[in-house]
C-alpha positions in Angstrom: -59.8 72.7 -15.3 -60.2 76.5 -15.7 -60.2 78.6 -12.5 -63.6 78.6 -10.7 -66.1 81.1 -12.3 -64.1 81.4 -15.5 -66.0 81.1 -18.7 -63.3 81.6 -21.1 -60.8 79.2 -22.6 -57.9 81.1 -21.3 -57.4 82.7 -17.7 -54.5 84.3 -15.9 -53.1 82.7 -12.8 -52.2 85.2 -10.2 -49.4 84.6 -7.7 -47.9 86.4 -4.8 -46.2 88.8 -7.2 -49.1 89.3 -9.6 -50.0 87.9 -12.8 -47.6 85.4 -14.3 -47.1 84.5 -18.0 -48.2 80.9 -17.5 -51.0 80.1 -20.0 -53.2 77.0 -19.3 -54.9 75.7 -22.2 -57.2 72.7 -21.7 -57.0 70.4 -24.5 -57.2 66.7 -25.2 -54.7 64.6 -23.4 -53.4 63.1 -26.6 -52.4 66.7 -27.7 -50.7 67.4 -24.6 -48.5 64.3 -24.5 -47.8 65.0 -28.2 -46.6 68.5 -27.3 -44.7 67.1 -24.2 -42.9 64.6 -26.1 -42.0 67.1 -28.9 -43.2 64.7 -31.6 -44.7 65.7 -34.9 -47.3 62.9 -34.6 -50.0 63.1 -31.9 -49.4 60.6 -29.0 -52.1 58.1 -28.6 -52.8 55.8 -25.7 -54.1 53.3 -28.1 -50.7 53.2 -29.8 -49.1 52.8 -26.6 -51.2 49.9 -25.6 -50.4 48.4 -29.1 -46.7 48.8 -28.7 -46.9 47.3 -25.1 -49.0 44.3 -26.4 -46.3 44.0 -29.1 -43.4 43.9 -26.7 -45.2 41.5 -24.5 -45.9 39.1 -27.5 -42.2 39.4 -28.7 -40.9 38.6 -25.2 -43.4 35.7 -24.9 -42.2 34.2 -28.1 -38.6 34.8 -27.2 -39.1 32.9 -23.8 -40.8 30.0 -25.8 -38.1 29.7 -28.2 -35.5 29.7 -25.2 -37.6 27.2 -23.4 -38.0 24.9 -26.7 -34.0 25.3 -27.2 -33.3 24.4 -23.5 -35.7 21.4 -23.7 -34.1 20.0 -26.8 -30.7 20.3 -25.2 -31.8 18.5 -22.0 -33.5 15.8 -24.1 -30.2 15.4 -26.2 -28.2 15.3 -23.1 -30.5 12.9 -21.5 -30.7 10.6 -24.5 -26.8 10.5 -24.5 -26.5 9.9 -21.0 -28.9 7.1 -21.2 -26.8 5.2 -23.8 -25.2 2.0 -22.5 -21.4 1.7 -22.1 -20.5 -1.9 -23.2 -17.7 -3.8 -21.5 -14.2 -3.3 -23.1 -12.8 -5.4 -25.9 -9.9 -7.5 -24.4 -6.9 -8.5 -26.6 -3.9 -10.5 -25.5 -0.5 -8.9 -25.9 2.2 -11.7 -25.9 5.6 -10.5 -24.8 8.9 -12.2 -23.9 10.5 -11.7 -20.6 13.4 -9.6 -22.3 10.7 -7.2 -23.6 9.0 -6.8 -20.2 12.4 -6.4 -18.3 13.8 -3.7 -20.6 10.5 -2.3 -22.0 9.6 -2.1 -25.7 7.2 -0.3 -28.0 4.9 -2.0 -30.4 2.6 -1.1 -33.3 -0.6 -3.0 -33.0 -3.0 -3.4 -35.9 -6.6 -3.6 -34.8 -10.0 -4.0 -36.4 -13.3 -2.7 -35.1 -16.9 -3.1 -35.9 -18.8 0.1 -36.8 -22.7 -0.4 -36.6 -24.8 1.6 -38.9 -28.6 2.8 -38.4 -29.8 0.4 -41.1 -28.3 -2.6 -39.3 -25.2 -3.0 -41.5 -21.8 -3.3 -39.9 -18.6 -1.9 -41.3 -15.0 -3.0 -40.5 -12.4 -0.4 -39.6 -8.7 -0.7 -39.2 -6.2 1.3 -37.1 -2.6 1.0 -36.0 -2.1 1.8 -32.3 1.3 2.5 -30.7 1.7 0.5 -27.5 4.5 1.3 -25.1 5.4 -1.5 -22.6 7.2 -0.1 -19.6 10.1 -2.0 -17.8 9.1 -4.2 -15.0 5.6 -4.9 -16.3 4.4 -8.4 -15.6 1.7 -10.9 -16.9 -1.8 -9.6 -16.4 -1.0 -5.9 -16.7 -3.6 -4.1 -18.6 -3.2 -1.3 -21.2 -6.5 0.5 -22.0 -7.4 2.8 -25.0 -10.5 4.8 -24.5 -13.2 4.4 -27.1 -11.1 2.3 -29.6 -13.3 -0.8 -29.4 -16.3 -1.7 -31.4 -18.9 1.1 -32.0 -22.2 -0.6 -32.0 -25.3 1.5 -33.0 -27.4 2.7 -29.9 -24.4 2.2 -27.6 -21.4 4.2 -26.5 -18.0 3.2 -28.0 -16.3 0.3 -26.2 -12.8 0.7 -24.7 -10.0 -1.5 -26.0 -7.8 -3.2 -23.3 -4.5 -5.2 -24.0 -3.7 -7.7 -21.5 0.0 -8.7 -21.0 0.9 -12.4 -21.4 4.4 -13.9 -21.1 6.2 -16.3 -23.5 8.0 -19.3 -21.7 11.7 -18.6 -21.4 14.4 -21.2 -21.9 16.2 -20.2 -18.6 14.2 -18.0 -16.4 11.0 -18.1 -14.6 9.4 -15.0 -13.2 7.8 -15.4 -9.6 6.8 -12.1 -8.0 9.8 -9.9 -8.3 12.3 -12.7 -8.3 13.9 -14.5 -11.3 14.3 -18.3 -10.8 16.7 -20.6 -12.5 16.5 -24.3 -12.3 20.1 -25.4 -12.7 21.2 -28.9 -13.2 24.8 -30.0 -12.3 26.5 -33.4 -12.3 27.5 -35.2 -9.1 31.1 -34.3 -9.4 30.4 -30.6 -9.6 28.0 -30.7 -6.7 30.7 -32.4 -4.5 33.8 -30.6 -5.9 32.4 -27.2 -6.8 32.0 -25.4 -10.0 31.2 -22.1 -11.6 28.1 -21.5 -13.7 27.4 -18.6 -16.1 24.1 -16.9 -16.8 23.2 -14.2 -19.4 21.2 -11.4 -17.8 18.3 -9.7 -19.6 20.4 -6.5 -19.9 23.1 -8.4 -21.8 25.7 -9.2 -19.0 27.4 -12.4 -18.5 27.0 -13.2 -14.7 29.5 -15.9 -13.2 28.3 -17.6 -10.1 30.7 -19.6 -8.2 29.4 -22.7 -6.4 31.9 -23.8 -3.7 29.7 -25.5 -1.1 28.5 -29.1 -1.5 25.3 -29.1 -3.4 22.4 -31.4 -2.6 19.2 -31.9 -4.6 16.9 -28.8 -3.8 19.9 -26.6 -2.8 19.4 -22.9 -3.5 21.6 -19.9 -4.0 20.1 -16.3 -3.7 21.7 -13.3 -5.2 20.1 -10.0 -4.3 19.2 -7.2 -6.7 19.6 -9.4 -9.8 15.9 -10.1 -10.1 13.1 -8.2 -11.7 12.7 -4.5 -11.8 10.4 -3.1 -9.2 8.3 -0.3 -10.7 7.4 1.3 -7.5 11.1 1.5 -6.4 13.2 2.7 -9.3 16.7 1.3 -9.3 15.7 -1.7 -7.0 15.2 -5.2 -8.3 14.0 -8.4 -6.8 16.5 -11.5 -6.2 18.0 -14.0 -8.5 17.3 -17.6 -7.2 19.3 -20.6 -8.5 17.9 -24.0 -7.6 20.0 -27.0 -8.1 19.1 -30.3 -9.4 22.1 -32.9 -9.0 22.4 -35.5 -11.7 23.7 -38.9 -10.7 25.6 -41.2 -13.0 23.7 -44.2 -14.1 26.8 -46.5 -14.1 30.2 -46.8 -12.1 33.0 -49.1 -12.9 34.7 -51.1 -10.1 37.7 -48.9 -10.2 35.4 -45.7 -9.8 33.6 -47.3 -6.9 36.9 -48.1 -5.1 38.3 -44.6 -5.7 35.1 -43.0 -4.3 35.2 -45.2 -1.3 38.8 -44.3 -0.7 38.2 -40.6 -1.2 35.1 -40.5 0.9 36.7 -42.8 3.7 34.1 -45.4 3.5 
């Protein structure tokens, strides 16, 4: 406002040192802000309100888009987490004792079912490399993640190979021990003999039998059994269980000789 008592549009302001050069020109607030902002266009409170409303609407729309995107991601994540994981597909992997003792590598051809949204099922084939480690036993499981059937509306199944063992002509695996059932004739059981076994690592193992052998007699040889996976370099035992075969017939001279030798 102009100084009290002034009737003109322009008045001088007096300070302690006298009149100053400051000129106060009462004007419309829009003109004042236009001059203050050094703008060629007059500043308008209506324009500011419009820009403020536009910024508010833009921020609201951006937040709505962000919320919609976040909701969509959450729904997608929720729908995926709600899918059911079927039990694994199990297949038997038949191995020899030699393969399990030394380890081996296989290439297994598998087929899987692929379910489609229209209800149709396609068959897919794949070759999987399977490594069998030394010392594995019957019942060992090898699992391939998501390599089983892929049914529509469910998570992919896992594929599990379960080790099974082919019967061996000589050896039986019991725990970490290899067992051999050995038949010997009565004369060898009484007079002694040497038996030879071929090991799984290709050696010829001679075993001298010097004591008198009776049916059910057993010889145990340490560290010649099955590899122990938890203790590298260590093996179980080799057990030889004897069965004595008796002659079905003896001549009179044979009977007499036996009696003479045995002192009966």
